[in-house]
C-alpha angles and dihedrals in degrees: 000000000000114000123177098176099072127274126259109213142157091281099054107023115115120270089218118107120215098178117042142130091043124154099231121142116271111280095012111176093203093058090052088054094051093046094051095043092055094043089055096043096041136209098313091074131120108210128199119194119180127214105295143082099321095047090047093052099032103048103051110154124264090013119069112194096198120089090191129065104286136170138181116238131195114277092255097037109068096112095039091053089048088054091051094049091048091051092048094049090050092049090052091052094239118171135201101020140123132219112207134173121198114194137163127247096266093047089050111034097034120016098023103038096100095056091044091052091052094049091052091048090054091045090229112186097246139120117228118194121190114198102203116207091156101242145042093277101169094061099044111296101290124169117270131188087267098052108119127234113280098019116137114226133162090263095040104043118182120243143155093286104028123051095211113266111025098190131077126242116274109251095237094167093060093038088057092043090052087067089064091245118188094239135358133168144171121225143168134215084229088070101042098168091055090049094050091047090055094047089051091048091050090052089063096050117110095216139023122338128188126191121185110198126189107231118172122217111217092198096050097037098045097236132133114278092241095054106070095101093045093049091048090054092047091053088060094042094052091048100246090116129030137202113230146141136216122204137136088021092297135109120222125191110218097192124030110180116210089209132015124229114239114291092205092059090053093048098044093056088068123071091214088069102034092101094060119122125217092261090054092052090046089054091052091050091048091052090048093051093049091050094050092047088056094045094050093048096050110026133070104262 
């Protein structure tokens, strides 16, 4: 990905930690997202976390795990609270600060989509980050609008006649882009440098930015606690997730694999997919291929 504003990397990123001592499950992808976002944005950051995993593990009285100004919003109100904070900071004449919201897939694609849509429409100077672990993990692994086809959750159990979830993921990246947003991107904790580049780029945008980052949940996905980053990389490599940007009314694909790694190997590593039959996996591959055909024909690759 081209980046003309200077690159934050392992050699020059701050040693300071702004999210630590949290109570997240071992290997939590969401906690990696929060940590990296705040390390890139720095200490002059106002952070909004809605009801969900990160508020549950990050605001544990009497221990606050955020070293920046941080607040819990209502489940539906992440973007609206971001808008209010941005307006207040502007009214106070503050300089050199960031306003970021970090919400899960349910709090973004389902419960929070109205407030997010309004913030984009107003072009509020905020950064909205969705950490996508593909279900409502904090409340017991229920299906969200971003749960993929075939995944077993507590509200979409797998049986002889139904292969778990029967719907496809909402395409939040393109839904957001359809608003004409100033900057949007997809990312993955499996490609951390790309993710940090995009957070840094969003910090320079004079308007609304949205970053949708793939962040596996070892507990909900049934994977080893040390495998979240590897699984997140594999999702990109097998084509079930893609790295892209939207700006100036154009889509750009950041990674265009010549060949995909096997989808079945990715799926079978996760207990939420172990029930899938060959025809289910074939259906997933068919949907992937249709999506990539569309991407490659319309986007800058």
